[in-house]
C-alpha positions as CSV (number, residue, x, y, z in Angstrom):
1,M,2.6,6.8,-45.4
2,N,4.6,6.5,-42.2
3,R,2.4,7.3,-39.2
4,H,5.2,7.2,-36.5
5,E,5.1,10.4,-34.5
6,H,8.2,12.5,-33.8
7,G,7.7,15.5,-31.6
8,G,4.0,15.8,-32.7
9,Q,4.8,15.5,-36.4
10,R,4.6,12.5,-38.6
11,A,7.9,11.0,-39.6
12,D,7.4,11.7,-43.3
13,A,6.7,15.4,-42.4
14,V,9.9,15.6,-40.4
15,R,11.8,14.0,-43.3
16,N,10.2,16.4,-45.8
17,R,11.2,19.4,-43.6
18,A,14.8,18.2,-43.4
19,R,14.9,17.5,-47.1
20,V,13.6,21.1,-47.8
21,L,16.2,22.6,-45.5
22,D,19.0,20.5,-47.1
23,A,17.9,21.5,-50.5
24,A,17.7,25.2,-49.5
25,T,21.1,25.0,-48.0
26,R,22.6,23.6,-51.2
27,L,20.9,26.1,-53.4
28,A,22.0,29.0,-51.1
29,A,25.5,27.8,-51.3
30,R,25.4,27.6,-55.1
31,H,23.5,30.7,-56.0
32,G,23.3,32.8,-52.8
33,A,20.5,33.0,-50.3
34,T,19.2,36.3,-51.8
35,N,18.5,34.3,-55.0
36,L,16.6,31.5,-53.2
37,T,13.1,30.9,-54.6
38,M,10.4,28.6,-53.4
39,D,10.1,27.1,-56.9
40,A,13.8,26.2,-57.0
41,V,13.8,24.8,-53.4
42,A,10.7,22.6,-54.2
43,A,12.3,21.2,-57.4
44,E,15.7,20.6,-55.6
45,A,13.9,18.8,-52.7
46,S,11.5,17.0,-54.9
47,V,8.5,18.2,-53.0
48,G,5.5,20.4,-53.9
49,K,5.6,24.1,-53.1
50,G,2.6,23.4,-50.7
51,T,5.0,21.4,-48.5
52,I,7.3,24.3,-48.2
53,F,4.5,26.7,-47.4
54,R,3.1,24.3,-44.8
55,H,6.4,23.9,-43.0
56,F,7.8,27.5,-43.3
57,G,4.9,29.8,-44.2
58,D,6.9,31.8,-46.8
59,R,10.3,32.6,-48.1
60,T,11.2,34.6,-45.0
61,G,10.2,31.7,-42.8
62,L,12.4,29.4,-44.9
63,L,15.3,31.8,-44.6
64,M,14.8,32.1,-40.8
65,A,14.8,28.3,-40.5
66,L,18.1,28.1,-42.4
67,L,19.5,30.9,-40.2
68,D,18.2,29.0,-37.1
69,R,20.1,25.9,-38.2
70,A,23.3,27.9,-38.7
71,E,22.8,29.7,-35.4
72,H,22.5,26.4,-33.5
73,Q,26.0,25.4,-34.7
74,L,27.4,28.6,-33.3
75,Q,25.4,28.3,-30.1
76,A,26.7,24.8,-29.5
77,R,30.3,26.1,-29.7
78,F,29.9,28.9,-27.2
79,L,27.5,27.1,-24.8
80,S,29.2,23.7,-24.6
81,G,32.3,23.7,-26.9
82,P,35.9,23.7,-25.7
83,P,37.5,26.8,-24.1
84,P,38.2,29.5,-24.6
85,L,34.9,30.0,-26.5
86,G,33.1,27.4,-24.4
87,P,33.0,26.8,-20.6
88,G,36.1,26.4,-18.7
89,A,38.0,29.7,-19.6
90,D,37.8,32.9,-17.7
91,P,34.9,35.3,-18.7
92,G,37.2,37.8,-20.4
93,A,38.8,35.1,-22.6
94,R,35.4,33.7,-23.4
95,L,34.1,37.1,-24.3
96,R,37.1,37.9,-26.6
97,A,36.6,34.4,-28.2
98,F,32.9,35.0,-28.7
99,G,33.4,38.1,-30.8
100,A,35.8,36.4,-33.1
101,A,33.6,33.3,-33.4
102,V,30.5,35.5,-34.3
103,L,32.5,37.5,-36.8
104,Q,33.9,34.3,-38.5
105,H,30.5,32.5,-38.4
106,E,28.6,35.4,-39.9
107,Q,31.2,35.7,-42.7
108,E,30.7,32.0,-43.4
109,Y,26.9,32.6,-43.6
110,H,27.1,36.2,-44.8
111,D,24.7,35.9,-47.6
112,L,22.1,34.1,-45.5
113,Y,22.3,36.7,-42.6
114,L,21.8,39.5,-45.0
115,A,18.9,37.8,-46.9
116,A,17.1,37.0,-43.7
117,A,17.7,40.4,-42.1
118,L,14.7,41.5,-40.1
119,D,13.2,44.8,-39.6
120,A,14.5,47.0,-36.8
121,Q,11.5,46.2,-34.5
122,R,11.8,42.4,-34.7
123,R,15.6,41.9,-35.0
124,F,16.2,42.1,-31.2
125,L,13.4,39.8,-30.3
126,V,14.4,36.7,-32.3
127,P,15.6,33.8,-30.2
128,A,19.1,33.7,-31.8
129,Y,19.7,37.3,-30.7
130,Q,18.3,36.6,-27.2
131,V,20.7,33.6,-26.8
132,R,23.6,35.7,-27.8
133,R,22.6,38.6,-25.6
134,T,22.0,36.4,-22.5
135,H,25.4,34.8,-23.0
136,V,27.2,38.1,-23.3
137,A,25.4,39.6,-20.4
138,M,26.3,36.5,-18.2
139,L,30.0,37.0,-19.2
140,V,29.9,40.8,-18.5
141,R,28.2,40.1,-15.1
142,S,31.0,37.6,-14.3
143,L,33.6,40.3,-15.2
144,D,32.0,43.0,-13.2
145,P,28.9,42.3,-11.0
146,R,28.3,46.1,-10.7
147,A,28.0,46.6,-14.4
148,D,24.7,47.1,-16.2
149,A,25.2,43.7,-18.0
150,D,21.9,43.9,-19.8
151,L,22.7,47.3,-21.4
152,L,26.3,46.5,-22.0
153,S,25.4,43.2,-23.7
154,H,23.3,45.1,-26.3
155,A,26.1,47.6,-26.8
156,L,28.7,44.9,-27.3
157,L,26.4,43.0,-29.7
158,G,26.0,46.2,-31.7
159,Y,29.7,45.9,-32.6
160,L,28.9,42.5,-34.2
161,D,25.8,43.6,-36.0
162,T,25.6,42.0,-39.4
163,A,24.8,45.1,-41.4
164,L,27.7,47.0,-39.7
165,T,30.2,44.2,-40.2
166,H,29.1,43.9,-43.9
167,H,29.6,47.7,-44.3
168,L,33.0,47.5,-42.7
169,L,34.2,44.4,-44.4
170,R,32.7,44.8,-47.9
171,Q,32.4,48.5,-48.4
172,R,35.1,49.9,-46.2
173,E,37.4,46.9,-46.9
174,L,38.8,46.8,-43.3
175,G,39.4,43.1,-43.1
176,L,38.2,40.5,-40.7
177,A,41.5,40.5,-38.7
178,R,41.0,44.2,-38.0
179,L,37.5,43.7,-36.8
180,E,38.6,40.8,-34.5
181,A,41.4,43.0,-33.2
182,G,38.9,45.8,-32.6
183,W,36.7,43.4,-30.6
184,V,39.5,42.2,-28.5
185,D,40.5,45.8,-27.8
186,L,37.0,46.7,-26.8
187,V,36.6,43.7,-24.5
188,S,40.0,44.2,-23.0
189,R,39.0,47.8,-22.1
190,L,35.9,46.5,-20.4
191,C,38.0,43.9,-18.5
192,T,40.2,46.6,-16.9
């Protein structure tokens, strides 16, 4: 057993956690996140179910960890990636790019976002939402220091809500390009 510590966890525990996340990612890609079971993940990762429960608590915890992994990819793009999404572009251009990036990202991980959907009371408290909201509020504040950036950031993120975009794309069949154009129109109106 490897006893080297890594951030308070044994190296073998860190490896097992990564192995479980990799296995869950593969299974979700093959069969959909809504069909993800702890038994299947344990078999795919070659670990016992107890290992999964120790690291993630339950299926929702595992889905949230997968979502967190996907969200970190998006966050890296808008926090430190190239303009216009990342730093270096004017706030209006960054805000327009942000909406398109979120819409595209959530379509790539569509099944995972829907499977991990939280109840209405918790969904606005999760760190991923808070990072997005803080970023949008900062851009709104840069555009207009007099604006209620906190309230406007929530309103703007409402346009990008996973359940709403699912409804518009899948049930109303509006198309991603139309949603992106609507976002750009909304932000452009805010910028004038």
